[in-house]
N, C-alpha and C positions, 0 to 999 in steps of 0.2 A: 239551322242552329250553327253558331260559329264553332270553329275547331278549337278543341281544348289543347292547351300547350302545357307540357311539363318542362320546366326550365331548370337546368343544372347539369353538371358533369355526370355522365352515365355511371362512372365508377363510384359515385357516392352511394352508400347503402340506402340512404333515405330517398334519393332519386329512384333507385331500383324498387324500393317498397311502393312508391307512388305509381310506378309503371306497372308493377304486378297488379295493383288495385285496378288500374284501367283495363288490363287484360282479363282479369277475373269478371269484371262487370260488362265486358264487351264494348268498352268505350273507345272509339277511335281518338287518337291523340297525336300530336307532333312533339317530338323531343327537340328542345332548343338546347343544344349542348354547349353550355358556357360555364365558366368557373365562378366560384363565389366572388363577391365584390365587383363584378362587372356591372356595366350600366343597366343591363336588363334585370339583374338580380337586385341591385341597390334600389331600383325604382319600386320594388315590391316588398322586399324584406327589410325591416328597419335596421337589422344588423348585417345585411349583405350575405346571409346564409342561403344554402340550397337544401331542398328544392323550393321552387316557387311555382305557382300555377296562374295561368291566364285563361279565362273563358269568356269571351266577349268583353263586357265591361267589368267583370269580376276578376279581382286578383287576390291571391291568398299566399301566405307564407306558412312554413312549418308542415312537415309531412302528416302529422296527426290531423290538422285542420283540412289539408288537401284530401286525405283519404276519407274523412267524414263527408266532405262535399261530394266526392265521387260516389260514395256509398248511398247517399240520400238523394242525389239529384238525378240518378239514372236507375233504370230497371235492372233486374238481374238478382241473383242470389246475394243476400246480405253479407258484407265483409265482417260485420259484428252481429252475433245472433240477436234475434228479436226477444228471446227469453231474457228476463231481467237478470237472473242469476248468472246465466251463461255470458251475458254481455258484461257484467261486472267482473267475472273471471277473465274475460278477454282483456279488459282494461287493466286488470291487475298484472297480467303477463306482459302486456305492452310496456307498462311502467317498469317492471323488473328488467326486461330486456334492454330498454333504452337508458335507464338511469343507473343500473348496476352492471349488467353484463357488457354493454357497449361502451359507455363513457369511462367507467372505472377500470375495466379489465381488457376487453378485446381491442378497443381503439388504441390505447397506448402500445399494446403488443404489435398490432399490425403496423402502426406508424413507425415503430422501431426498426422494422424491416424496409418499408417502402419510402419513408421520409425520416431517416435516422438523425439527420443533423450532425453527423460526425464529420471530422475533417477529411477523411478519405472516402466517405460515402458507405462505409461498411455498416452492417447492422449494429445497433446500439445495444451491446450485450448487457450493460448494467440495467437498462430498462427492461429488457427481455427477461433476465433472470429474476428481477424483482417482481414481475407480474405472474410468472409461471405458477407459483403456489395458489394464487387467487384464481387463475384460469382453471387449474385442476379442480378446485372446489366448485366452481360454477358449472363446469362440464358435468360433474357428478350430479349437481342439482337439476340440470336440464335433462340428463339421462333418466333420472327418476320421474320427472314430470311427463315425459313422453312415453314411458315404458308401457303403460296400460293400453292406451288407445292409438298411439302413433300421432297424436296431436297435442298441442298445449292445452286446448279446451275441448272437452267432449270428443265427439267423433267427426268433427267438422274442421275443414281448413278455414281458419279465420285470420283476421288482421294480425293477431298475435304471432301466428306462424310466419306471416309475410314479413314481419319485423325481424325475426331471428335468422331467417334463411340467408340473406346476403352476408351477414357476419360469419355464419358457418361456412359459407363459400370461401371467403377470404382466409379463414383459419384452416380450412382443408388444404390450402396450398402452401402453408408454412410448416417448417419441420417439427417443432415441438408440439404445436397444436394439432397437426394432422395425426401424430402418434397418440395424443390424448383422445382424439375422436375415435380412433380405432379401438381404444381401450374401453370406450363407453358404447357398447353394442347397440343399445336401444336408440341412442342419439345418432349413431352412424347410420342405422337403418332409416331413421326418420329423415335425416339429411338426404340420403340417396333417393328415397322415395319421392320427396317433395321437390327436389331439384329437377326431377324428370317431369314435373307438372308443366303443362304447356305455358301457363301464365308466367311461370318462373323462368323457364328456358328461353322464352321469347325476349326476355328483358336482361339476360346475362350480358354484362358490359364487356367491352374489349379491355385488355390490360392497360395499365397506366401508360401514357405517352412515353416513348423511349424504351418500352419493354415489349418483348415478343411473347411473353407468357406470364401467367399469374404465379406460377410455381417458383418458389425459392427453395433450393435444396439445402439440407443441413450440413 
């Protein structure tokens, strides 16, 4: 069988999710570390986004499609539960994480530190301050969600958990959000527990080029 390739920069949270999925299923893969809009990516994703997947003659774009393929094409414990209700709950949380927590809250905040677009390269304080109340609200929501079982869905590590962990990793290394994480004890315990999971640890990306660490002090 041809080698599976995950294509994209390892610092991308969705590249990380796709790699966690491979590790969870025990699927060997090659990471092709390239940026969005490069030739390798543009040949697969119509918008030049990452991640992309190549497996023999098959190419796929978008992490949800990639993880669906990894989950169904290979043996191993399912990334999405077989039970219909649990599967629906998993999809619910994947949607909440990706369309609300990531895009609307966490991504602008993380970007304001790592890609601020300011004249001197300093963090974009206006963006940061504008997002903090929303971030506080969503941290509290996630804290409640994981408080009972330590998972987003049932008692099983699912694709929903895989989608939130990379964003929590980035937020753990930034000043205001790391303080928020400490104030939400169930979410902090959830993050620390699952960050130690082999599939997650094996895919932890290096810092962005030009940085020696993920951590930015307040």
